[in-house]
BALUM-352218 format. One record per residue (C-alpha): residue number from 0; residue in one letter; y, z, x. Coordinates in Angstrom, 2 decimals, always signed. Layout:
<atoms>
ATOM     n   res         Y         Z         X
ATOM   NUM     A         Y         Z         X
...
</atoms>
This chain:
<atoms>
ATOM     n   res         Y         Z         X
ATOM     0     M     +0.00     +0.00     +0.00
ATOM     1     R     +2.38     +0.92     +2.80
ATOM     2     Q     +1.57     -2.34     +4.60
ATOM     3     I     +2.46     -4.28     +1.46
ATOM     4     I     +5.72     -2.38     +1.05
ATOM     5     A     +6.55     -2.70     +4.74
ATOM     6     G     +6.51     -6.49     +4.43
ATOM     7     L     +8.99     -6.62     +1.54
ATOM     8     D    +12.57     -7.89     +1.98
ATOM     9     E    +13.75     -5.12     -0.31
ATOM    10     G    +14.27     -1.68     +1.16
ATOM    11     V    +11.98     +1.04     -0.14
ATOM    12     I    +12.48     +4.78     +0.35
ATOM    13     L     +9.79     +7.24     -0.87
ATOM    14     I    +11.00    +10.73     -1.86
ATOM    15     D     +8.93    +13.78     -2.66
ATOM    16     P     +9.76    +15.65     -5.87
ATOM    17     D    +10.81    +18.54     -3.58
ATOM    18     Q    +13.65    +16.22     -2.35
ATOM    19     S    +12.21    +15.56     +1.10
ATOM    20     I    +12.26    +11.96     +2.34
ATOM    21     L     +8.65    +10.91     +3.01
ATOM    22     W     +8.88     +7.31     +4.24
ATOM    23     A    +11.01     +4.17     +4.43
ATOM    24     N    +10.07     +0.60     +5.24
ATOM    25     A    +11.70     -1.47     +7.99
ATOM    26     A    +14.04     -3.22     +5.53
ATOM    27     A    +15.39     +0.15     +4.28
ATOM    28     L    +15.93     +1.34     +7.87
ATOM    29     A    +17.81     -1.87     +8.75
ATOM    30     M    +19.96     -1.50     +5.65
ATOM    31     H    +21.08     +1.88     +7.00
ATOM    32     G    +21.40     +0.80    +10.64
ATOM    33     V    +18.70     +3.23    +11.90
ATOM    34     D    +15.31     +2.94    +13.60
ATOM    35     S    +13.33     +5.79    +12.02
ATOM    36     V    +12.96     +7.73     +8.81
ATOM    37     E    +14.31    +10.83    +10.55
ATOM    38     D    +17.62     +8.98    +11.14
ATOM    39     I    +17.96     +8.41     +7.38
ATOM    40     G    +17.64    +12.12     +6.76
ATOM    41     A    +14.99    +14.77     +6.35
ATOM    42     D    +15.86    +15.32     +2.71
ATOM    43     V    +18.41    +14.40     +0.05
ATOM    44     D    +21.07    +16.80     +1.34
ATOM    45     D    +20.64    +15.47     +4.89
ATOM    46     Y    +21.00    +11.88     +3.57
ATOM    47     R    +24.30    +12.76     +1.86
ATOM    48     G    +25.57    +14.20     +5.13
ATOM    49     R    +24.71    +11.07     +7.11
ATOM    50     F    +25.98     +8.42     +4.70
ATOM    51     Q    +29.05     +8.22     +2.49
ATOM    52     L    +28.83     +6.14     -0.69
ATOM    53     R    +31.55     +4.76     -2.93
ATOM    54     Y    +31.76     +2.38     -5.84
ATOM    55     R    +33.26     -1.09     -5.55
ATOM    56     N    +36.52     +0.22     -7.01
ATOM    57     N    +36.88     +2.49     -3.92
ATOM    58     H    +36.04     +5.70     -5.84
ATOM    59     R    +33.79     +7.92     -3.72
ATOM    60     L    +30.56     +9.16     -5.29
ATOM    61     S    +30.08    +12.87     -5.89
ATOM    62     G    +26.84    +14.44     -4.72
ATOM    63     A    +25.18    +14.25     -8.11
ATOM    64     D    +26.07    +10.56     -8.45
ATOM    65     Y    +24.23     +9.43     -5.33
ATOM    66     P    +21.35     +7.15     -6.33
ATOM    67     I    +19.00     +9.30     -4.23
ATOM    68     E    +20.10    +12.37     -6.25
ATOM    69     R    +19.67    +10.55     -9.53
ATOM    70     V    +16.14     +9.39     -8.70
ATOM    71     V    +15.19    +12.94     -7.67
ATOM    72     S    +16.40    +14.17    -11.06
ATOM    73     G    +13.98    +11.70    -12.67
ATOM    74     E    +16.66     +9.27    -13.93
ATOM    75     A    +15.68     +5.64    -14.28
ATOM    76     F    +18.44     +3.14    -13.47
ATOM    77     S    +18.82     -0.44    -12.28
ATOM    78     Q    +21.39     -2.50    -10.39
ATOM    79     V    +23.70     +0.27     -9.29
ATOM    80     V    +26.03     -1.28     -6.68
ATOM    81     V    +27.52     +0.97     -4.01
ATOM    82     E    +29.26     +0.53     -0.69
ATOM    83     V    +27.63     +2.47     +2.19
ATOM    84     A    +29.52     +3.83     +5.19
ATOM    85     V    +28.21     +5.88     +8.09
ATOM    86     A    +29.55     +9.44     +8.04
ATOM    87     G    +32.86     +9.64     +9.88
ATOM    88     E    +33.74     +5.96     +9.35
ATOM    89     D    +36.32     +4.78     +6.82
ATOM    90     D    +35.11     +1.23     +6.30
ATOM    91     P    +31.77     +0.55     +4.64
ATOM    92     R    +29.13     -1.40     +6.57
ATOM    93     W    +26.88     -2.50     +3.72
ATOM    94     V    +26.84     -3.15     +0.01
ATOM    95     H    +23.58     -1.95     -1.65
ATOM    96     Q    +22.23     -2.78     -5.07
ATOM    97     V    +19.88     +0.08     -5.98
ATOM    98     R    +17.28     +0.73     -8.68
ATOM    99     S    +14.84     +3.62     -9.22
ATOM   100     L    +11.11     +3.92     -9.83
ATOM   101     V     +9.15     +7.11    -10.67
ATOM   102     L     +5.40     +7.20     -9.86
ATOM   103     T     +3.45     +9.73    -11.93
ATOM   104     D     -0.01    +11.30    -11.58
ATOM   105     D     -2.75    +11.41    -14.17
ATOM   106     D     -0.97    +14.21    -15.99
ATOM   107     D     +2.21    +12.07    -16.16
ATOM   108     A     +3.98    +14.40    -13.74
ATOM   109     P     +6.28    +12.88    -11.05
ATOM   110     E     +4.18    +12.34     -7.96
ATOM   111     C     +6.51    +10.15     -5.90
ATOM   112     L    +10.07     +8.97     -6.39
ATOM   113     V    +11.03     +5.50     -5.17
ATOM   114     L    +14.45     +4.12     -4.30
ATOM   115     I    +14.45     +0.30     -4.12
ATOM   116     I    +17.43     -1.25     -2.29
ATOM   117     Q    +18.77     -4.80     -1.89
ATOM   118     D    +21.39     -5.60     +0.73
ATOM   119     V    +23.95     -7.70     -1.18
ATOM   120     S    +26.66     -7.47     +1.49
ATOM   121     A    +26.79    -11.23     +2.10
ATOM   122     Q    +27.04    -11.95     -1.62
ATOM   123     F    +29.88     -9.55     -2.18
ATOM   124     E    +31.67    -10.64     +1.00
ATOM   125     A    +31.59    -14.20     -0.33
ATOM   126     E    +32.86    -12.99     -3.70
ATOM   127     D    +35.62    -11.03     -1.97
ATOM   128     R    +36.65    -14.11     -0.02
ATOM   129     F    +36.65    -16.17     -3.19
ATOM   130     E    +38.65    -13.48     -5.00
ATOM   131     Q    +41.25    -13.36     -2.23
ATOM   132     S    +41.46    -17.14     -2.07
ATOM   133     F    +41.66    -17.44     -5.86
ATOM   134     N    +44.47    -14.89     -6.14
ATOM   135     A    +46.40    -16.21     -3.14
ATOM   136     N    +46.18    -19.85     -4.18
ATOM   137     P    +49.60    -20.93     -5.53
ATOM   138     A    +47.91    -23.57     -7.72
ATOM   139     P    +47.57    -22.14    -11.26
ATOM   140     A    +43.94    -21.35    -12.16
ATOM   141     V    +41.85    -19.41    -14.68
ATOM   142     I    +38.10    -18.79    -14.95
ATOM   143     C    +36.26    -18.48    -18.23
ATOM   144     R    +32.69    -17.29    -18.78
ATOM   145     L    +30.63    -20.00    -20.44
ATOM   146     S    +28.48    -17.62    -22.46
ATOM   147     D    +31.40    -16.44    -24.65
ATOM   148     L    +34.29    -18.61    -23.31
ATOM   149     R    +36.32    -15.51    -22.43
ATOM   150     F    +38.68    -15.55    -19.49
ATOM   151     V    +37.39    -13.35    -16.67
ATOM   152     K    +39.90    -14.18    -13.92
ATOM   153     V    +43.54    -15.29    -13.87
ATOM   154     N    +45.57    -15.91    -10.73
ATOM   155     Q    +49.28    -15.33    -10.19
ATOM   156     G    +50.03    -19.05    -10.18
ATOM   157     F    +48.91    -19.36    -13.82
ATOM   158     V    +50.93    -16.29    -14.81
ATOM   159     E    +54.09    -17.69    -13.18
ATOM   160     M    +53.58    -21.17    -14.65
ATOM   161     T    +52.99    -20.04    -18.23
ATOM   162     G    +54.68    -16.65    -18.53
ATOM   163     H    +51.49    -15.11    -20.01
ATOM   164     D    +50.66    -11.49    -19.21
ATOM   165     K    +47.52    -11.35    -17.06
ATOM   166     A    +45.97     -8.44    -18.99
ATOM   167     N    +46.57    -10.27    -22.26
ATOM   168     V    +44.88    -13.43    -20.96
ATOM   169     L    +41.79    -11.53    -19.78
ATOM   170     S    +41.13    -10.28    -23.30
ATOM   171     R    +41.26    -13.74    -24.90
ATOM   172     T    +39.04    -16.80    -25.19
ATOM   173     V    +39.69    -20.31    -23.99
ATOM   174     Y    +40.73    -21.32    -27.52
ATOM   175     D    +42.95    -18.27    -28.14
ATOM   176     I    +45.02    -19.46    -25.19
ATOM   177     D    +44.11    -23.11    -25.41
ATOM   178     V    +44.18    -24.66    -21.95
ATOM   179     L    +43.07    -27.96    -23.49
ATOM   180     E    +45.93    -28.06    -26.01
ATOM   181     R    +46.86    -31.66    -26.88
ATOM   182     A    +44.74    -32.94    -23.99
ATOM   183     E    +44.59    -36.72    -23.87
ATOM   184     K    +40.76    -36.59    -23.86
ATOM   185     R    +40.30    -33.34    -25.74
ATOM   186     D    +36.98    -34.25    -27.40
ATOM   187     L    +35.46    -35.17    -24.03
ATOM   188     A    +36.80    -31.96    -22.46
ATOM   189     K    +35.32    -29.80    -25.25
ATOM   190     Q    +31.95    -31.54    -24.93
ATOM   191     R    +31.90    -31.06    -21.14
ATOM   192     L    +32.89    -27.40    -21.55
ATOM   193     S    +30.05    -26.75    -23.98
ATOM   194     E    +27.61    -28.44    -21.58
ATOM   195     G    +28.96    -26.62    -18.51
ATOM   196     R    +29.80    -29.93    -16.81
ATOM   197     T    +32.82    -31.06    -14.81
ATOM   198     I    +35.92    -31.78    -16.91
ATOM   199     P    +37.87    -34.70    -15.41
ATOM   200     Q    +41.61    -34.52    -14.80
ATOM   201     M    +43.73    -35.19    -17.87
ATOM   202     E    +47.21    -34.46    -19.18
ATOM   203     A    +47.64    -31.61    -21.64
ATOM   204     E    +50.56    -29.70    -23.16
ATOM   205     L    +50.26    -25.91    -23.09
ATOM   206     D    +51.92    -23.66    -25.64
ATOM   207     L    +53.90    -20.91    -23.89
ATOM   208     P    +54.64    -17.39    -25.16
ATOM   209     D    +58.34    -18.21    -25.67
ATOM   210     G    +57.52    -21.01    -28.11
ATOM   211     T    +58.12    -23.88    -25.69
ATOM   212     T    +55.50    -26.17    -24.19
ATOM   213     K    +54.66    -27.28    -20.68
ATOM   214     L    +53.17    -30.60    -19.59
ATOM   215     V    +50.29    -30.14    -17.12
ATOM   216     I    +47.29    -31.85    -15.59
ATOM   217     V    +44.15    -29.79    -16.24
ATOM   218     A    +40.67    -30.13    -14.76
ATOM   219     G    +37.51    -28.00    -15.03
ATOM   220     Q    +34.83    -27.28    -12.42
ATOM   221     P    +31.64    -25.33    -13.23
ATOM   222     I    +30.97    -22.39    -10.86
ATOM   223     D    +28.73    -19.31    -10.75
ATOM   224     M    +30.14    -15.81    -10.52
ATOM   225     G    +27.31    -13.43     -9.80
ATOM   226     D    +24.55    -14.64    -12.09
ATOM   227     Q    +26.93    -15.88    -14.78
ATOM   228     P    +27.85    -19.57    -15.20
ATOM   229     C    +31.63    -20.01    -15.52
ATOM   230     M    +34.26    -22.76    -15.68
ATOM   231     L    +37.15    -22.84    -13.22
ATOM   232     F    +40.25    -24.47    -14.76
ATOM   233     T    +42.95    -25.65    -12.36
ATOM   234     F    +46.38    -26.98    -13.29
ATOM   235     A    +49.22    -29.07    -11.89
ATOM   236     D    +52.65    -28.51    -13.42
ATOM   237     L    +54.11    -31.84    -14.60
ATOM   238     E    +57.18    -30.30    -16.25
ATOM   239     P    +59.53    -31.03    -13.31
ATOM   240     R    +58.41    -34.67    -13.41
ATOM   241     R    +58.92    -34.86    -17.16
ATOM   242     K    +62.40    -33.34    -16.87
ATOM   243     A    +63.28    -35.77    -14.08
ATOM   244     E    +62.04    -38.72    -16.14
ATOM   245     T    +63.98    -37.50    -19.19
ATOM   246     A    +67.15    -37.05    -17.13
ATOM   247     L    +66.71    -40.53    -15.62
ATOM   248     R    +66.16    -42.09    -19.04
ATOM   249     Q    +69.22    -40.35    -20.48
ATOM   250     S    +71.28    -41.40    -17.47
ATOM   251     E    +70.20    -45.02    -17.89
ATOM   252     E    +70.97    -44.88    -21.62
ATOM   253     R    +74.48    -43.54    -20.89
ATOM   254     F    +74.96    -46.25    -18.27
ATOM   255     M    +73.89    -49.01    -20.67
ATOM   256     R    +76.20    -47.72    -23.42
ATOM   257     T    +79.11    -47.61    -20.98
ATOM   258     F    +78.12    -51.03    -19.65
ATOM   259     S    +78.07    -52.61    -23.12
ATOM   260     L    +81.38    -51.14    -24.29
ATOM   261     A    +83.39    -51.48    -21.06
ATOM   262     P    +86.54    -53.63    -21.44
ATOM   263     V    +85.96    -55.05    -17.94
ATOM   264     A    +83.59    -58.02    -17.54
ATOM   265     L    +80.32    -56.59    -16.18
ATOM   266     A    +77.00    -58.21    -15.30
ATOM   267     I    +73.74    -56.96    -13.77
ATOM   268     G    +71.86    -59.29    -11.45
ATOM   269     S    +68.66    -59.05     -9.47
ATOM   270     L    +68.68    -59.15     -5.68
ATOM   271     D    +65.75    -61.53     -5.79
ATOM   272     G    +67.19    -64.91     -6.64
ATOM   273     H    +70.52    -63.51     -7.90
ATOM   274     R    +69.42    -63.92    -11.50
ATOM   275     L    +71.46    -62.28    -14.23
ATOM   276     C    +69.58    -59.55    -16.09
ATOM   277     D    +72.30    -58.48    -18.53
ATOM   278     V    +75.96    -59.11    -19.34
ATOM   279     N    +78.42    -57.27    -21.58
ATOM   280     E    +80.70    -58.66    -24.28
ATOM   281     A    +83.73    -58.70    -21.98
ATOM   282     F    +81.79    -60.95    -19.59
ATOM   283     T    +80.93    -63.46    -22.32
ATOM   284     A    +84.56    -63.42    -23.48
ATOM   285     L    +85.81    -64.04    -19.94
ATOM   286     T    +83.42    -66.87    -19.05
ATOM   287     G    +82.77    -68.42    -22.46
ATOM   288     Y    +78.99    -68.17    -21.99
ATOM   289     A    +76.88    -66.49    -24.66
ATOM   290     S    +74.42    -63.94    -23.26
ATOM   291     Q    +71.37    -66.05    -24.15
ATOM   292     E    +72.86    -68.98    -22.22
ATOM   293     I    +73.23    -67.10    -18.95
ATOM   294     I    +70.72    -64.22    -18.80
ATOM   295     G    +67.73    -65.08    -16.65
ATOM   296     R    +69.53    -67.82    -14.73
ATOM   297     P    +70.85    -67.65    -11.14
ATOM   298     L    +74.63    -67.59    -10.89
ATOM   299     G    +74.47    -70.67     -8.70
ATOM   300     E    +72.58    -72.61    -11.37
ATOM   301     V    +75.09    -71.55    -14.00
ATOM   302     G    +77.90    -72.84    -11.80
ATOM   303     L    +80.02    -69.72    -12.28
ATOM   304     W    +81.60    -69.92     -8.82
ATOM   305     E    +84.29    -72.56     -8.32
ATOM   306     T    +82.54    -74.27     -5.39
ATOM   307     P    +79.03    -74.24     -3.86
ATOM   308     A    +80.54    -72.99     -0.60
ATOM   309     L    +82.01    -69.97     -2.40
ATOM   310     R    +78.65    -69.25     -4.01
ATOM   311     T    +76.86    -69.44     -0.64
ATOM   312     A    +79.35    -67.08     +1.01
ATOM   313     I    +79.15    -64.47     -1.75
ATOM   314     E    +75.34    -64.53     -1.96
ATOM   315     A    +75.11    -64.25     +1.84
ATOM   316     D    +77.28    -61.10     +1.74
ATOM   317     I    +75.09    -59.60     -1.01
ATOM   318     D    +71.87    -60.37     +0.90
ATOM   319     A    +73.35    -58.83     +4.07
ATOM   320     G    +74.40    -55.66     +2.24
ATOM   321     V    +78.11    -56.32     +2.78
ATOM   322     A    +80.24    -54.43     +0.25
ATOM   323     I    +82.40    -56.54     -2.05
ATOM   324     R    +85.46    -54.65     -3.26
ATOM   325     D    +88.29    -56.28     -5.22
ATOM   326     R    +87.77    -59.67     -3.60
ATOM   327     E    +89.98    -62.44     -4.97
ATOM   328     T    +88.01    -65.51     -5.94
ATOM   329     R    +87.88    -68.24     -8.53
ATOM   330     I    +85.27    -68.69    -11.23
ATOM   331     R    +84.60    -71.60    -13.51
ATOM   332     E    +84.43    -71.04    -17.26
ATOM   333     K    +81.91    -72.78    -19.49
ATOM   334     D    +84.53    -75.36    -20.56
ATOM   335     G    +85.33    -76.15    -16.92
ATOM   336     D    +88.63    -74.30    -16.60
ATOM   337     V    +89.04    -72.25    -13.43
ATOM   338     L    +90.22    -68.62    -13.51
ATOM   339     D    +91.61    -66.43    -10.76
ATOM   340     C    +89.52    -63.25    -10.71
ATOM   341     M    +89.10    -60.05     -8.77
ATOM   342     I    +85.38    -59.35     -8.25
ATOM   343     S    +83.39    -56.36     -6.98
ATOM   344     A    +79.66    -55.93     -6.44
ATOM   345     E    +77.74    -52.64     -6.13
ATOM   346     P    +73.97    -52.26     -5.42
ATOM   347     I    +72.24    -50.10     -8.06
ATOM   348     H    +68.69    -49.23     -9.14
ATOM   349     L    +67.48    -49.66    -12.70
ATOM   350     G    +64.11    -47.92    -12.85
ATOM   351     D    +62.46    -48.96     -9.61
ATOM   352     E    +64.19    -52.34     -9.41
ATOM   353     P    +67.05    -52.94     -6.93
ATOM   354     C    +69.90    -54.75     -8.68
ATOM   355     V    +73.58    -55.66     -8.27
ATOM   356     L    +76.33    -54.61    -10.67
ATOM   357     W    +79.09    -57.25    -10.87
ATOM   358     A    +82.60    -56.46    -12.12
ATOM   359     M    +85.16    -59.22    -12.76
ATOM   360     R    +88.79    -58.94    -13.73
ATOM   361     D    +91.06    -61.85    -14.79
ATOM   362     I    +94.20    -61.94    -12.62
ATOM   363     S    +95.44    -65.38    -13.70
ATOM   364     T    +98.70    -63.99    -15.12
ATOM   365     R    +99.42    -62.06    -11.95
ATOM   366     K    +98.67    -65.07     -9.80
ATOM   367     A   +100.99    -67.19    -11.93
ATOM   368     S   +103.79    -64.67    -11.35
ATOM   369     E   +103.08    -64.71     -7.64
ATOM   370     R   +103.26    -68.51     -7.59
ATOM   371     E   +106.61    -68.39     -9.35
ATOM   372     L   +107.92    -66.06     -6.69
ATOM   373     V   +106.69    -68.41     -3.97
ATOM   374     N   +108.34    -71.37     -5.74
ATOM   375     A   +111.61    -69.44     -5.96
ATOM   376     I   +111.54    -68.67     -2.26
ATOM   377     E   +110.78    -72.31     -1.44
ATOM   378     A   +113.70    -73.39     -3.63
ATOM   379     V   +116.04    -71.11     -1.71
ATOM   380     M   +114.80    -72.45     +1.59
ATOM   381     K   +115.45    -76.04     +0.46
ATOM   382     D   +118.97    -75.44     -0.86
ATOM   383     T   +120.81    -72.31     +0.17
ATOM   384     S   +123.59    -73.13     -2.26
ATOM   385     W   +121.27    -71.83     -5.00
ATOM   386     L   +121.11    -68.42     -3.48
ATOM   387     S   +123.75    -66.89     -5.68
ATOM   388     R   +122.42    -68.32     -8.93
ATOM   389     S   +118.94    -69.80     -8.91
ATOM   390     I   +117.12    -67.18     -6.82
ATOM   391     M   +118.64    -64.32     -8.76
ATOM   392     E   +117.61    -65.97    -12.03
ATOM   393     K   +114.02    -66.44    -10.82
ATOM   394     L   +113.76    -62.89     -9.49
ATOM   395     A   +115.20    -61.55    -12.74
ATOM   396     R   +112.65    -63.60    -14.65
ATOM   397     I   +109.77    -62.06    -12.66
ATOM   398     R   +111.10    -58.57    -13.19
ATOM   399     T   +111.82    -58.98    -16.92
ATOM   400     P   +109.66    -61.84    -18.21
ATOM   401     E   +110.84    -61.37    -21.78
ATOM   402     A   +114.27    -62.68    -20.85
ATOM   403     T   +114.36    -66.48    -21.37
ATOM   404     P   +115.17    -68.21    -18.07
ATOM   405     P   +117.77    -70.85    -18.73
ATOM   406     G   +116.49    -73.38    -16.24
ATOM   407     V   +112.86    -73.77    -17.46
ATOM   408     G   +111.90    -77.09    -19.02
ATOM   409     L   +108.85    -78.65    -20.66
ATOM   410     D   +108.04    -80.43    -17.40
ATOM   411     E   +106.95    -77.12    -15.89
ATOM   412     L   +104.12    -76.87    -18.43
ATOM   413     T   +100.78    -78.57    -17.73
ATOM   414     P    +99.48    -81.15    -20.25
ATOM   415     R    +97.00    -78.61    -21.61
ATOM   416     E    +99.72    -75.96    -21.95
ATOM   417     R   +101.88    -78.44    -23.87
ATOM   418     E    +98.92    -79.11    -26.21
ATOM   419     V    +98.54    -75.36    -26.81
ATOM   420     L   +102.32    -74.96    -27.34
ATOM   421     A   +102.28    -77.84    -29.86
ATOM   422     L    +99.54    -76.10    -31.85
ATOM   423     I   +101.48    -72.82    -31.69
ATOM   424     C   +104.46    -74.68    -33.18
ATOM   425     R   +102.20    -75.87    -35.99
ATOM   426     G   +101.37    -72.25    -36.81
ATOM   427     L    +97.75    -72.12    -35.53
ATOM   428     D    +96.32    -68.84    -34.25
ATOM   429     D    +94.18    -68.50    -31.11
ATOM   430     K    +90.85    -69.01    -32.90
ATOM   431     S    +92.10    -72.16    -34.66
ATOM   432     I    +93.47    -73.49    -31.39
ATOM   433     A    +90.12    -72.81    -29.68
ATOM   434     R    +88.25    -74.74    -32.40
ATOM   435     T    +90.75    -77.61    -32.27
ATOM   436     L    +90.54    -77.96    -28.47
ATOM   437     D    +86.82    -77.05    -28.35
ATOM   438     V    +87.38    -74.32    -25.78
ATOM   439     S    +86.66    -70.59    -25.72
ATOM   440     G    +89.03    -68.07    -27.22
ATOM   441     N    +89.44    -66.48    -23.81
ATOM   442     T    +90.62    -69.81    -22.36
ATOM   443     V    +93.21    -70.11    -25.13
ATOM   444     R    +94.46    -66.61    -24.44
ATOM   445     N    +94.83    -67.44    -20.74
ATOM   446     H    +96.84    -70.58    -21.55
ATOM   447     V    +99.06    -68.67    -23.97
ATOM   448     A    +99.66    -65.95    -21.36
ATOM   449     R   +100.69    -68.56    -18.78
ATOM   450     I   +103.03    -70.27    -21.28
ATOM   451     Y   +104.67    -66.92    -22.11
ATOM   452     S   +105.05    -66.19    -18.40
ATOM   453     K   +106.64    -69.56    -17.63
ATOM   454     I   +109.10    -69.69    -20.52
ATOM   455     G   +109.82    -65.96    -20.50
ATOM   456     V   +108.74    -64.89    -24.01
ATOM   457     N   +106.14    -62.50    -25.36
ATOM   458     R   +105.70    -63.56    -29.01
ATOM   459     R   +104.43    -66.70    -30.75
ATOM   460     N   +107.54    -67.19    -32.89
ATOM   461     A   +109.72    -66.89    -29.77
ATOM   462     A   +107.60    -69.56    -28.03
ATOM   463     A   +107.91    -71.86    -31.07
ATOM   464     A   +111.68    -71.29    -31.17
ATOM   465     W   +111.94    -72.05    -27.44
ATOM   466     A   +110.06    -75.34    -27.93
ATOM   467     R   +112.11    -76.42    -30.95
ATOM   468     A   +115.35    -75.64    -29.08
ATOM   469     R   +114.26    -78.31    -26.59
ATOM   470     G   +113.30    -80.84    -29.25
ATOM   471     F   +109.58    -80.10    -28.99
ATOM   472     D   +108.11    -79.09    -32.36
ATOM   473     G   +104.52    -80.29    -31.86
ATOM   474     D   +104.69    -83.10    -34.43
ATOM   475     S   +105.25    -85.68    -31.70
ATOM   476     M   +102.06    -84.58    -29.92
ATOM   477     P    +98.85    -86.29    -31.09
ATOM   478     T    +96.25    -83.96    -32.63
ATOM   479     P    +93.58    -83.29    -29.98
ATOM   480     Q    +90.19    -84.67    -30.98
ATOM   481     R    +87.03    -82.59    -30.52
ATOM   482     P    +84.34    -84.36    -28.48
ATOM   483     V    +82.12    -86.56    -30.61
ATOM   484     A    +78.38    -85.89    -30.26
ATOM   485     P    +76.23    -88.85    -29.10
ATOM   486     A    +74.66    -90.92    -31.83
ATOM   487     K    +71.17    -89.59    -31.14
ATOM   488     E    +72.34    -85.99    -31.53
ATOM   489     M    +74.21    -86.83    -34.76
ATOM   490     A    +71.10    -88.46    -36.12
ATOM   491     A    +69.08    -85.43    -35.15
</atoms>
């Protein structure tokens, strides 16, 4: 019998009912770090003096609670876990899992008391390492027991992410605090949980104690804790990403509203091919192009720039990353008229796409005033006798354009401006003039502004009065004819 017991991996200590220690196998001696039964102790009292025992919660055992005392008293117990330290040492050397066995004689009286010991130090060291790693891991995590789906462990990361109280979580089930709330593959996750299988990563939205929600990625991994199958849930907080995406979307929406309503002509173009992605109403009014006519087409194909050389120079600057700020240039409207403009270009990102924001401002009126000043200076240089009269009149006209300059005649107006002035004399408004001449309303407004600037008025009736005072009432001008469509188009 002793030979059989000696070969067991479990430690066995035999105790006489009189509390003396009779025998111990090699495994029991090794579990106490001794070589002989005498080193374990002659009796129960001697054993208590040589070894100090405490529970896993660091509470030291009293004398009556020692497993060797309990077996001597005839108590039957199983799986009592204690930490064992050598007397005089603070740190335990072993973790023992102990159970009792009472051997009786024919009269059912205790004949021999047996203490059966398993060294579970490695198991509990591994559990301690896992516990420390689990609690120290900043990634939020919880563990639920599969038998009843109750949470058995919660780390600080989960507490900080959700705001739940740890003690409150440990008393609840996985569906009381639903970690699979609104999961994108909830049915699959529930099935895998019930089968104790791996739950793949998926987005979910957790309900928080304050009534808000939090977007997360959740995944489940089956593990064993002791002899109990469990599920380890880990989380990644997606709320910062969602807030960033929301802020970006709101920023883009504000930008697009501002873009659409801005009084300045704006356009968005791609860096790849310089194609227009969007234009605002002020841009269509300035150029005469409807949005559907120009969006998706390169600016060079549209022919917006006055010359191909100008287009090449501007696109080269954009490709090289050269900033364009208030650069004077000339653009060509849909009807062919050329406008003096001030343009700027700024690189921007819409989503993940690099783009260019174009801003254009019509400066035709200002340029006309500048040309008048240059003409006045040239006139002075040609005939200094005009200095006292002509130059002063021209400078006064630039300063106060509403004053009618006495020396201006019809010859200073271009043929197109005379056509527009004739239609003004006939009482037509800008829209009617645009339809009559088959040009854009913006072009008409530019012509009217230049006429006002040249003749020094700021109202339509004043312009008509100025023309009639010079014998020009518009009746002598032929009515402009709109272009006639080709025969094939008329037939169509």
